[in-house]
Structure formats: C-alpha cells, structure tokens
C-alpha positions as CSV (number, residue, x, y, z in Angstrom):
1,X,-6.0,-1.8,26.0
2,X,-7.3,1.5,27.0
3,X,-10.9,2.3,26.2
4,X,-9.8,5.8,24.9
5,X,-8.4,4.0,21.8
6,X,-11.6,2.4,20.7
7,X,-12.4,2.4,17.1
8,X,-15.4,4.8,17.5
9,X,-13.8,7.1,20.1
10,X,-10.7,8.5,18.4
11,X,-12.2,10.2,15.4
12,X,-11.1,13.5,14.1
13,X,-14.1,15.3,15.8
14,X,-14.0,13.7,19.2
15,X,-11.8,16.4,20.8
16,X,-13.0,19.4,18.9
17,X,-12.5,20.8,15.5
18,X,-9.2,20.1,13.7
19,X,-6.9,23.0,13.5
20,X,-5.5,24.2,10.2
21,X,-1.8,24.1,10.0
22,X,1.4,23.7,8.0
23,X,0.9,21.8,4.7
24,X,3.3,18.9,4.3
25,X,3.7,15.7,2.2
26,X,4.9,12.3,3.2
27,X,6.9,10.2,0.8
28,X,6.9,6.5,1.4
29,X,9.8,4.2,0.8
30,X,7.8,2.0,-1.5
31,X,4.4,1.4,-2.9
32,X,1.8,1.5,-0.1
33,X,1.4,-1.7,1.9
34,X,0.8,-3.0,5.4
35,X,3.9,-1.4,6.7
36,X,2.4,2.0,6.1
37,X,-0.8,1.6,8.0
38,X,0.1,4.2,10.8
39,X,0.3,7.1,8.4
40,X,-2.9,6.3,6.6
41,X,-4.7,5.7,9.9
42,X,-3.5,9.0,11.3
43,X,-4.6,10.9,8.2
44,X,-8.0,9.1,8.0
45,X,-8.8,9.7,11.7
46,X,-7.8,13.4,11.5
47,X,-4.9,13.1,13.9
48,X,-2.6,15.1,11.8
49,X,-5.1,18.0,11.5
50,X,-5.6,17.9,15.3
51,X,-1.9,18.2,15.7
52,X,-1.9,21.3,13.5
53,X,-0.4,19.6,10.5
54,X,-2.1,19.2,7.1
55,X,-0.7,16.2,5.3
56,X,-1.8,17.0,1.8
57,X,-0.6,13.7,0.3
58,X,1.0,10.4,1.1
59,X,3.0,9.5,-1.9
60,X,4.2,6.0,-2.9
61,X,8.0,5.8,-3.2
62,X,10.7,4.1,-5.2
63,X,13.0,2.8,-2.4
64,X,14.5,4.1,0.8
65,X,17.4,5.7,-1.1
66,X,15.1,7.8,-3.2
67,X,12.9,8.8,-0.2
68,X,15.9,9.9,1.9
69,X,17.2,11.9,-0.9
70,X,13.9,13.7,-1.6
71,X,13.5,14.5,2.1
72,X,17.0,15.9,2.2
73,X,16.4,18.0,-0.9
74,X,13.2,19.4,0.6
75,X,11.0,18.0,-2.2
76,X,8.9,16.2,0.5
77,X,8.8,17.5,4.0
78,X,8.9,14.0,5.5
79,X,9.9,10.6,4.2
80,X,9.9,6.9,5.3
81,X,13.4,5.6,4.8
82,X,16.1,3.4,6.5
83,X,19.2,4.0,8.5
84,X,21.6,2.9,5.8
85,X,20.1,5.3,3.3
86,X,20.2,8.2,5.7
87,X,23.9,7.5,6.4
88,X,24.7,7.2,2.7
89,X,22.6,10.1,1.6
90,X,24.1,12.4,4.3
91,X,27.5,11.0,3.5
92,X,27.0,12.0,-0.1
93,X,26.4,15.6,0.8
94,X,22.6,15.8,1.0
95,X,21.7,16.9,4.5
96,X,19.0,14.5,5.9
97,X,18.2,13.5,9.4
98,X,16.1,10.8,11.1
99,X,13.6,12.3,13.5
100,X,11.8,9.2,14.7
101,X,12.1,5.4,14.6
102,X,8.9,3.7,13.4
103,X,10.4,0.2,13.6
104,X,12.7,-0.4,16.6
105,X,13.7,-3.8,15.2
106,X,14.7,-4.4,11.6
107,X,12.3,-6.3,9.4
108,X,15.0,-8.7,8.3
109,X,14.6,-12.4,8.6
110,X,16.2,-15.6,7.3
111,X,13.4,-17.8,6.2
112,X,12.6,-21.0,4.4
113,X,9.8,-23.2,3.3
114,X,9.4,-26.7,4.6
115,X,9.4,-27.9,1.0
116,X,12.7,-26.1,0.1
117,X,14.5,-26.9,3.4
118,X,13.3,-30.4,3.8
119,X,11.9,-29.8,7.2
120,X,11.3,-27.2,9.8
121,X,13.9,-24.4,10.3
122,X,14.1,-23.6,14.0
123,X,17.8,-23.0,14.7
124,X,20.4,-20.9,12.8
125,X,22.9,-23.8,13.1
126,X,20.7,-25.7,10.6
127,X,21.8,-23.2,7.9
128,X,25.4,-24.6,7.9
129,X,26.2,-26.1,4.5
130,X,23.1,-24.7,2.9
131,X,22.5,-22.3,0.0
132,X,20.9,-19.0,1.2
133,X,19.6,-16.6,-1.3
134,X,19.4,-12.8,-0.8
135,X,18.9,-9.7,-2.8
136,X,21.2,-6.7,-2.9
137,X,21.7,-3.8,-0.5
138,X,21.2,-3.8,3.2
139,X,19.2,-7.0,3.2
140,X,22.3,-8.8,2.1
141,X,24.6,-7.0,4.5
142,X,22.4,-7.8,7.5
143,X,22.0,-11.4,6.4
144,X,25.7,-11.7,6.3
145,X,26.1,-10.1,9.7
146,X,23.5,-12.5,11.1
147,X,25.2,-15.6,9.6
148,X,28.5,-14.5,11.1
149,X,27.0,-13.7,14.5
150,X,25.6,-17.3,14.7
151,X,28.8,-18.8,13.5
152,X,27.8,-20.3,10.1
153,X,28.8,-17.8,7.5
154,X,31.9,-19.7,6.3
155,X,29.8,-22.8,5.6
156,X,26.9,-21.1,3.9
157,X,26.8,-20.5,0.1
158,X,25.3,-17.0,-0.3
159,X,23.4,-16.8,-3.6
160,X,22.5,-13.5,-5.3
161,X,18.8,-13.9,-6.0
162,X,18.3,-10.2,-7.1
163,X,14.8,-9.0,-6.6
164,X,13.3,-12.4,-7.1
165,X,14.2,-14.0,-3.8
166,X,10.8,-15.3,-2.8
167,X,10.2,-17.0,-6.2
168,X,13.7,-18.5,-6.3
169,X,13.0,-20.0,-2.8
170,X,9.6,-21.3,-3.9
171,X,11.2,-22.8,-7.0
172,X,13.8,-24.7,-4.8
173,X,16.8,-22.9,-6.3
174,X,18.0,-22.1,-2.7
175,X,17.4,-23.7,0.6
176,X,16.7,-20.6,2.6
177,X,16.5,-16.8,2.0
178,X,17.5,-13.6,3.6
179,X,14.8,-11.0,3.3
180,X,12.2,-9.1,5.3
181,X,9.2,-10.5,7.1
182,X,6.9,-9.3,4.3
183,X,8.7,-11.7,2.0
184,X,8.0,-14.6,4.4
185,X,4.4,-13.6,4.5
186,X,4.3,-13.4,0.7
187,X,5.7,-17.0,0.5
188,X,3.1,-18.2,3.0
189,X,0.2,-16.6,1.0
190,X,1.5,-18.5,-2.0
191,X,0.8,-21.7,-0.2
192,X,4.1,-22.6,1.4
193,X,4.7,-23.5,5.0
194,X,7.2,-20.9,6.2
195,X,9.6,-20.7,9.1
196,X,11.6,-17.6,10.0
197,X,14.6,-16.6,12.1
198,X,14.7,-12.9,13.2
199,X,17.9,-11.1,12.3
200,X,17.2,-8.6,15.1
201,X,17.8,-11.4,17.7
202,X,21.5,-11.0,16.9
203,X,22.0,-7.7,15.1
204,X,20.7,-4.4,16.4
205,X,19.4,-2.4,13.5
206,X,16.4,-0.3,12.8
207,X,13.6,-0.8,10.3
208,X,11.6,2.1,9.0
209,X,12.6,5.6,10.1
210,X,11.0,9.0,9.5
211,X,13.4,11.6,8.1
212,X,13.4,15.3,7.1
213,X,15.9,18.0,6.2
214,X,17.6,19.3,9.4
215,X,17.0,22.9,8.1
216,X,13.3,22.3,7.6
217,X,13.1,20.9,11.2
218,X,15.0,23.8,12.7
219,X,12.7,26.3,10.9
220,X,9.4,24.3,11.6
221,X,9.9,22.6,15.0
222,X,6.3,22.6,16.0
223,X,5.2,21.1,12.6
224,X,7.8,18.3,13.1
225,X,6.7,17.6,16.6
226,X,3.0,17.6,15.6
227,X,3.7,15.3,12.7
228,X,5.5,12.8,15.0
229,X,2.8,13.0,17.7
230,X,0.0,12.3,15.2
231,X,2.0,9.5,13.6
232,X,2.5,7.8,17.0
233,X,-1.2,8.2,17.7
234,X,-2.0,6.7,14.4
235,X,0.3,3.7,15.1
236,X,-1.3,3.2,18.5
237,X,-4.8,3.5,17.2
238,X,-4.2,1.0,14.3
239,X,-2.5,-1.4,16.7
240,X,-5.6,-1.5,18.9
241,X,-8.0,-1.3,15.9
242,X,-6.2,-3.3,13.2
243,X,-9.2,-3.9,11.0
244,X,-10.0,-0.3,10.8
245,X,-6.3,0.6,10.4
246,X,-6.0,-1.7,7.4
247,X,-9.2,-0.2,6.1
248,X,-7.5,3.2,6.0
249,X,-4.6,2.1,3.8
250,X,-6.9,-0.1,1.6
251,X,-9.4,2.6,1.0
252,X,-6.7,5.0,0.0
253,X,-5.1,2.5,-2.3
254,X,-7.7,0.5,-4.1
255,X,-5.3,-2.1,-5.5
256,X,-4.7,-3.4,-2.0
257,X,-8.2,-4.7,-1.8
258,X,-7.1,-7.8,-3.7
259,X,-4.4,-8.6,-1.0
260,X,-6.2,-7.2,2.0
261,X,-5.6,-10.4,4.1
262,X,-1.9,-10.2,3.4
263,X,-1.8,-6.5,4.2
264,X,-3.5,-7.2,7.5
265,X,-0.9,-10.0,8.2
266,X,2.0,-7.6,7.5
267,X,0.6,-4.9,9.7
268,X,-0.1,-7.4,12.5
269,X,3.5,-8.6,12.4
270,X,4.9,-5.1,12.4
271,X,2.7,-3.9,15.2
272,X,3.4,-7.0,17.3
273,X,7.1,-7.3,17.0
274,X,8.7,-4.2,15.6
275,X,7.3,-0.9,16.8
276,X,7.8,-1.4,20.6
277,X,11.2,-2.2,22.1
278,X,13.3,-1.3,25.2
279,X,13.9,2.2,24.0
280,X,10.1,2.8,23.5
281,X,9.3,1.3,26.9
282,X,12.0,3.5,28.6
283,X,11.6,6.8,26.7
284,X,8.6,6.6,24.3
285,X,7.7,6.0,20.7
286,X,10.2,6.8,18.0
287,X,13.3,7.0,20.4
288,X,16.7,6.6,18.8
289,X,19.7,4.8,20.4
290,X,23.3,5.1,19.1
291,X,24.0,1.3,18.8
292,X,21.8,0.4,15.8
293,X,23.3,3.4,13.9
294,X,26.8,2.3,14.6
295,X,26.1,-1.3,13.6
296,X,24.8,-0.2,10.2
297,X,27.5,2.4,9.6
298,X,30.2,-0.2,10.4
299,X,28.6,-2.7,8.0
300,X,28.4,0.0,5.2
301,X,32.1,0.9,5.7
302,X,33.2,-2.7,5.7
303,X,31.5,-3.3,2.4
304,X,32.8,-0.1,0.7
305,X,29.2,1.0,0.1
306,X,30.1,4.7,-0.3
307,X,30.8,7.7,1.9
308,X,29.1,7.1,5.2
309,X,28.2,10.0,7.5
310,X,29.1,10.1,11.1
311,X,26.2,8.2,12.8
312,X,26.1,10.7,15.6
313,X,25.2,13.5,13.1
314,X,22.2,11.9,11.3
315,X,19.6,11.4,14.0
316,X,17.9,13.3,16.8
317,X,15.3,12.8,19.6
318,X,14.8,16.6,19.9
319,X,11.4,16.6,18.2
320,X,9.9,13.6,20.1
321,X,7.4,15.1,22.6
322,X,7.7,12.6,25.4
323,X,5.1,14.6,27.4
324,X,2.5,13.6,24.9
325,X,0.5,10.5,25.9
326,X,0.9,8.8,22.5
327,X,4.7,9.3,22.4
328,X,5.8,9.0,26.0
329,X,3.2,6.4,27.0
330,X,3.1,4.5,23.7
331,X,4.0,1.1,25.2
332,X,1.2,1.3,27.7
333,X,-1.3,2.5,25.1
334,X,-0.9,-0.6,23.0
335,X,-0.6,-3.2,25.8
C-alpha cells in the first residue's frame, strides 16, 4: 500500500485548492449502501472538485433499469447501473452508454446456510437434486447460466422467491439461493452460517457500471474523464482506508449507522474481489472487455427479455484516462 493513499494525506486540500467545474449529479442504482462507498469517498475527500467536476448530489435510485434510463434521458449526468439494463435501455431506443466498469466481476453468488443445506456448501455439484430459490431479472438468468455451466441445471428445481430470497432461505423454504454477495452477508448478519459459490468463476459478467448519455459525453469529454479519474481515486482511497471510506457513506446517509458493520463487510467484499481483475491489471481501472457484454446479451436474447442492443455499441473505453495514476496504475495503488 502506498503511503500517498494514507487517510490523512489525500484530503481535498493536499494538492492545492479545488477547481470549480461542471456541475453534475450521480444517480445510484439503489438506496445507498456499502457498494457505493467509492462515490461518497470521492465526494467527501474533494476528489471530484480537484478533477474539475462538481458533483452536486448523489441520489439514491430505484433499480438499474431506472438509473440507466435516467442517464440516457439526461436527467442525471451519470448513473450506476448494470450491463443488462444498458443493453435493454439502448435496445428500447434510449441512447445510453457504459463509460467505466466499477465491478469487473459480477456480484452474483449461489449461497446457502448450513442450517438450510444440512451442511457446508463447497462444490456446485452438491446442488444437484436441490431446490434453489432466486428472484427475477438478471440474478435469475445468471444463476441459470451458472447451474448449466457446472452441469446441474437439469436436476435443480429453480424456485421463484421474488424479492424475499434471503428470508425464504432462512425459513428453510429452499436449500440454496441465487443472489448477490450482499444477500449472503445479510443472511450472515441475521445469525446464519453462510457458504457461497461465486457465479463469476464460471460466467464472465460485470457488476456495477457507470453510464451516461453518449451525446453528453461527446459534448463534455473532459467532465466525463474527470469524473472517472476522481471515482477511481475514491475507490482506491476507500480500499486502502476502509473505515474512513465507510464513514463517508454513513455520514451522508444517517440510516446506515444502524447497519454500519454490515456496510463495512459489503464494501470489504467488493473491494477485495470485484473491482480489480485481469483487465484492470493490464489496462487500468474501469476497463471494458467485449466478452462479458456478449455473455449478457446472449442470455437476454435467449430469454426473450426485450430488444437487446448490439453489445459493441453500448460501451467505450474512450474516457478512461490511463495516463492518470489512479486509473492506469489502479491495481498497484491498492496492493
């Protein structure tokens, strides 16, 4: 860990006065939680201002579909969303584009409790003959892809648990569940002993993305680059200073004080296993590859989810400033 990322060193005033710049808003994909630590850390530390971008507000959202749509419509300059919703939103005629990948590996897991499973879940082959609950949307699609990839889909009973998957698992209604790692953390903080299998070990797909309208990016390229540089810096700073990073999101959202420990656990898991990957090590923070986009597009088309945009048209690396130390050298900054 580099000394330059110490908690006391990287404050807004340490490299001079922040510059005034373009005012923008960031729409989250959901209510603020541990997955959103980088944005709050970047704002609290003044990194956006230093990059010439004034983030006037970080707004809690109502799903990745809504955030992709609002970014495409220009109601928020930037949004946290997902690859499936970018593909479907663009396919539906609203021009939206991913400009950076926050989570190189999807957050999806298949998980269980020792109580519900009757023992420890360590191998996907153990799922054969079991009831696996999952909610709707991309979580279900990726769970199915994972079960097929490991050769057990035909022997698994997939149960629709709606938006109550964790509780259904805790109640013993299903043997295991498909969800995101935050669900597994939730179950653990409710007193269960939880085991998880990472869907990303078999299925290449992204987690959170940052999106904007292509027209906005074309007209404001330096604002987009500055926003991405500052976000990468916020992620690096919060990775190396996790307590202070979590403080930023909790202080901005008082209700999180009651679940601070869980918020910290969520951020720790994201920072440890989801932000850095081979593309980041080779090119820098936020880098896109084509394969995860193709995987998700194929899954959407196979399930008749709606009109799916051409994956090649909905993402770009153009605005990732790989000469910047927090973008191009991100992996080294958090090692």
